[in-house]
LUMVEX-927457 format. One record per residue (C-alpha): x, y, z. Coordinates in steps of 0.25 Angstrom, whole numbers, plus 5000, padded with zeros to 4 digits. Each point is the difference from the previous one (the first is absolute). Layout:
<tordrens>
TORDREN      x      y      z
TORDREN      X      Y      Z
...
</tordrens>
This chain:
<tordrens>
TORDREN      x      y      z
TORDREN   5007   4916   5041
TORDREN   5001   5013   5010
TORDREN   4995   5013   4995
TORDREN   5013   5007   5003
TORDREN   5007   4991   4991
TORDREN   4990   5004   4990
TORDREN   5004   5016   5003
TORDREN   5014   4995   4998
TORDREN   4997   4994   4986
TORDREN   4992   5013   4998
TORDREN   5011   5007   5002
TORDREN   5010   4993   4990
TORDREN   4991   5001   4990
TORDREN   4999   5014   5000
TORDREN   5015   5001   5002
TORDREN   5001   4993   4987
TORDREN   4990   5009   4993
TORDREN   5007   5012   5006
TORDREN   5015   4995   4992
TORDREN   4992   5000   4988
TORDREN   4997   5016   5002
TORDREN   5011   5010   4995
TORDREN   5008   5005   5011
TORDREN   4997   5014   5004
TORDREN   4996   5007   5015
TORDREN   4997   5014   4994
TORDREN   4988   5008   5003
TORDREN   4989   4998   4988
TORDREN   4987   5009   5002
TORDREN   4990   4990   4993
TORDREN   4991   5012   4999
TORDREN   5008   5008   4992
TORDREN   4993   5003   4986
TORDREN   5012   4993   4991
TORDREN   5001   4988   5011
TORDREN   4985   4998   5001
TORDREN   4999   4999   4984
TORDREN   5012   4991   5001
TORDREN   4992   4989   5010
TORDREN   4988   5005   4991
TORDREN   5007   4994   4988
TORDREN   5006   4988   5008
TORDREN   4986   4996   5005
TORDREN   4994   5002   4987
TORDREN   5012   4992   4994
TORDREN   5001   4988   5011
TORDREN   4984   4999   4999
TORDREN   4999   4998   4986
TORDREN   5012   4990   4998
TORDREN   4994   4992   5010
TORDREN   4985   5000   4994
TORDREN   5006   4997   4985
TORDREN   5009   4988   5006
TORDREN   4990   4989   4997
TORDREN   5008   4989   5008
TORDREN   5000   5010   5012
TORDREN   4984   5002   5000
TORDREN   4998   4985   4998
TORDREN   5008   4999   5013
TORDREN   4992   5010   5006
TORDREN   4988   4993   4997
TORDREN   5005   4987   5006
TORDREN   5005   5006   5011
TORDREN   4987   5007   5003
TORDREN   4993   4985   5001
TORDREN   5012   4996   5010
TORDREN   5004   4991   4990
TORDREN   5011   4991   5007
TORDREN   5003   4992   4988
TORDREN   5005   5012   4991
TORDREN   5015   5001   4997
TORDREN   5001   5015   5002
TORDREN   5011   5007   4994
TORDREN   4996   5015   4997
TORDREN   4993   5000   5014
TORDREN   5010   4992   5008
TORDREN   5010   5011   5006
TORDREN   4989   5005   5008
TORDREN   4994   4987   5005
TORDREN   5004   4992   5013
TORDREN   5014   4992   4998
TORDREN   4998   4985   4995
TORDREN   5007   4995   5013
TORDREN   4989   5006   5008
TORDREN   4988   4994   4992
TORDREN   4993   4990   5010
TORDREN   5005   5006   5011
TORDREN   4990   5004   5013
TORDREN   5002   5015   5003
TORDREN   4991   5007   5009
TORDREN   4985   4992   4998
TORDREN   5004   4992   4987
TORDREN   5009   4996   4991
TORDREN   5007   5008   4989
TORDREN   4993   4997   4985
TORDREN   5009   5001   4987
TORDREN   4991   5011   4995
TORDREN   5002   5009   5015
TORDREN   5008   5012   5000
TORDREN   5005   5005   5014
TORDREN   4987   5009   4999
TORDREN   4991   4990   4997
TORDREN   4989   4997   5010
TORDREN   5008   5008   5010
TORDREN   4992   4997   5010
TORDREN   5003   4986   5000
TORDREN   5015   5000   5000
TORDREN   5004   5011   5009
TORDREN   4998   5005   5015
TORDREN   4987   5009   5001
TORDREN   5011   5010   5006
TORDREN   5005   5004   4987
TORDREN   4986   5003   4997
TORDREN   4997   5015   5003
TORDREN   4987   5002   4994
TORDREN   4990   4994   4990
TORDREN   4989   5003   4992
TORDREN   4991   4993   4990
TORDREN   5011   5001   4991
TORDREN   5013   5002   5005
TORDREN   5010   4998   5010
TORDREN   5010   5010   5008
TORDREN   5012   4993   5004
TORDREN   5013   5003   5006
TORDREN   5014   5000   4994
TORDREN   5008   4986   5002
TORDREN   5012   5008   5000
TORDREN   5005   5013   5008
TORDREN   5002   5014   4993
TORDREN   5014   5002   5005
TORDREN   5012   4996   4990
TORDREN   5009   5001   5011
TORDREN   4994   4988   5008
TORDREN   5005   4992   4988
TORDREN   5017   5002   5000
TORDREN   5002   4986   4994
TORDREN   4996   5006   4988
TORDREN   5011   5008   4992
TORDREN   5000   5013   4995
TORDREN   4993   5001   4987
TORDREN   4993   4986   5004
TORDREN   4984   5001   5000
TORDREN   4996   4999   5014
TORDREN   4985   4994   5003
TORDREN   4995   5012   5008
TORDREN   4986   5006   4997
TORDREN   4999   5013   4991
TORDREN   4998   5009   5013
TORDREN   4997   5002   5014
TORDREN   4986   4993   5001
TORDREN   5000   4992   4986
TORDREN   4988   4991   5000
TORDREN   4992   4993   4990
TORDREN   4985   4999   4997
TORDREN   4997   4986   4994
TORDREN   4988   4997   4990
TORDREN   4992   4989   5006
TORDREN   4996   4995   4986
TORDREN   5010   4992   4992
TORDREN   5006   5011   4992
TORDREN   5013   4999   4994
TORDREN   5006   5014   4999
TORDREN   4996   5014   4995
TORDREN   5002   4997   4986
TORDREN   4988   4988   5002
TORDREN   4987   5004   4994
TORDREN   4994   4998   5014
TORDREN   5007   5012   5006
TORDREN   4995   5008   4992
TORDREN   4986   4996   4998
TORDREN   4987   5009   5002
TORDREN   5009   5012   4998
TORDREN   5010   4995   5012
TORDREN   4991   4999   5010
TORDREN   5008   4990   5007
TORDREN   5012   5010   4999
TORDREN   4992   5011   5005
TORDREN   4995   4991   5011
TORDREN   5014   4996   5005
TORDREN   5004   5014   5001
TORDREN   4988   5004   5008
TORDREN   5000   4988   5010
TORDREN   5017   5006   5003
TORDREN   4993   5013   5001
TORDREN   4988   4996   5010
TORDREN   5009   4991   5008
TORDREN   5009   5012   5002
TORDREN   4990   5009   5004
TORDREN   4995   4991   5009
TORDREN   5006   5003   5015
TORDREN   5006   4985   5002
TORDREN   5005   5001   4985
TORDREN   5013   5007   5000
TORDREN   5006   4995   5014
TORDREN   4996   4986   4995
TORDREN   5009   5001   4988
TORDREN   5012   5007   5008
TORDREN   4999   4987   5010
TORDREN   5002   4993   4987
TORDREN   5012   5008   4997
TORDREN   5005   4998   5014
TORDREN   4997   4987   5000
TORDREN   5011   4997   4986
TORDREN   5009   5010   5005
TORDREN   5001   4994   5013
TORDREN   5003   4986   4993
TORDREN   5008   5005   4992
TORDREN   5009   5005   5010
TORDREN   5001   4987   5008
TORDREN   5006   4994   4989
TORDREN   5009   5010   4999
TORDREN   5005   4998   5014
TORDREN   5002   4987   4997
TORDREN   5007   5001   4988
TORDREN   5009   5012   5001
TORDREN   5013   4996   5009
TORDREN   5005   5014   5002
TORDREN   4994   5003   5014
TORDREN   5003   5015   5001
TORDREN   4995   5004   4985
TORDREN   4988   4990   5002
TORDREN   4996   5008   5012
TORDREN   5004   5012   4993
TORDREN   4990   4998   4989
TORDREN   4990   4994   5006
TORDREN   4998   5012   5010
TORDREN   5001   5009   4986
TORDREN   4990   4990   4995
TORDREN   4989   5002   5011
TORDREN   5003   5016   5002
TORDREN   4996   5002   4985
TORDREN   4987   4991   5001
TORDREN   4996   5007   5010
TORDREN   5001   5014   4992
TORDREN   4993   4993   4988
TORDREN   4991   4993   5007
TORDREN   4993   5014   5004
TORDREN   5001   5005   4986
TORDREN   4993   4989   4995
TORDREN   4990   5002   5009
TORDREN   4997   5014   4996
TORDREN   4999   4995   4985
TORDREN   4986   5003   4994
TORDREN   4994   4991   4989
TORDREN   5006   5009   4988
TORDREN   5012   4999   5005
TORDREN   5002   4985   4997
TORDREN   5005   4993   4986
TORDREN   4989   4990   4994
TORDREN   5009   4992   4990
TORDREN   5001   4987   4992
TORDREN   5010   4992   4993
TORDREN   4996   4995   4988
TORDREN   5002   4985   4995
TORDREN   5012   4996   4997
TORDREN   5007   5009   5008
TORDREN   4991   4994   5012
TORDREN   5004   4991   5010
TORDREN   4988   4994   5005
TORDREN   4990   4996   4990
TORDREN   4986   5005   5008
TORDREN   4995   5014   4998
TORDREN   5005   5009   5011
TORDREN   5002   5016   5002
TORDREN   5012   5004   5008
TORDREN   4998   5011   5009
TORDREN   5011   5010   5005
TORDREN   5002   5013   5005
TORDREN   5005   5012   4989
TORDREN   5007   5005   5011
TORDREN   5016   5000   4996
TORDREN   5003   5000   5015
TORDREN   4992   4987   5002
TORDREN   5007   4994   4989
TORDREN   5013   5005   5003
TORDREN   5004   4985   5005
TORDREN   4993   4992   4990
TORDREN   5001   4995   4987
TORDREN   4998   5009   4988
TORDREN   5005   4989   4990
TORDREN   4985   4996   4996
TORDREN   4996   5015   4997
TORDREN   5003   4996   4985
TORDREN   4988   4991   4998
TORDREN   4992   5007   5012
TORDREN   4987   5004   4992
TORDREN   4990   5009   5008
TORDREN   4985   4997   4999
TORDREN   4998   5014   4995
TORDREN   5009   4995   4989
TORDREN   4992   4987   4997
TORDREN   4986   5007   5001
TORDREN   5003   5011   4989
TORDREN   5005   4990   4990
TORDREN   4987   4991   5003
TORDREN   4991   5013   4999
TORDREN   5009   5006   4987
TORDREN   4999   4986   4994
TORDREN   4985   4999   5002
TORDREN   4997   5014   4995
TORDREN   5006   4995   4988
TORDREN   4993   4988   4999
TORDREN   4987   5009   5000
TORDREN   5005   5009   4990
TORDREN   5003   4991   4989
TORDREN   4989   4992   5002
TORDREN   4991   5013   5000
TORDREN   5008   5005   4987
</tordrens>
């Protein structure tokens, strides 16, 4: 099976996940005090629900052990579809307990890996950022575009399921801090932002090629492609001016996740850089700061109750 086919399958998986999301495309300030507290509450609830689910925790242990004979139920939706198990993709076949991001380097082209550290990868998005490139989706439907111009992912190299996995926040959330710092270091490097922009350009042009083939109205197609290209040029300049603080670092907590492997979404906060992208995930998007605050508050609570 080709890597392009895998990419298409990932898009299908994401579309299914998007279809489960509330239909909203309005702007949400994730750091507005009320919204931020809602995200903290959401993370705490979904974390506690998962960790109190005995079956889910048992499956988690089997998944970490790469048990391919186990029948997964709670974690199944985030795994490789059963029809792909045993198919060679990249350098090795998919196993039953694999997810799209498990052993990422073995199943994906190295061109998707923009940067790597000892603990994480930074990868480009399979989908383009612009919803106008997906005219086959009717108004109100959830399109597969990213959450903003330059939306990318930081993936944990270790087998960690999701932000609700206890290992995700072990050692005072050291891994989460590393994932964020990895992107910041990457962005500050001289070739970091140009490399990510090239990935954005690649998916943008790839989708334009599909659009050109699928749109039957030549006149409207030519006009749309012209508009898309002009907007890309404007947005790319704005994107390259972004500073690390201009990015959102966030998670989608189980069960509102599409891939069963810990990954952090990184996308610009700037409204202009999100104007043509989906906002339908914002309801479930939890900033890293909300996760860290919850973990710090709970840790203090344990210390305080233990010292009394």
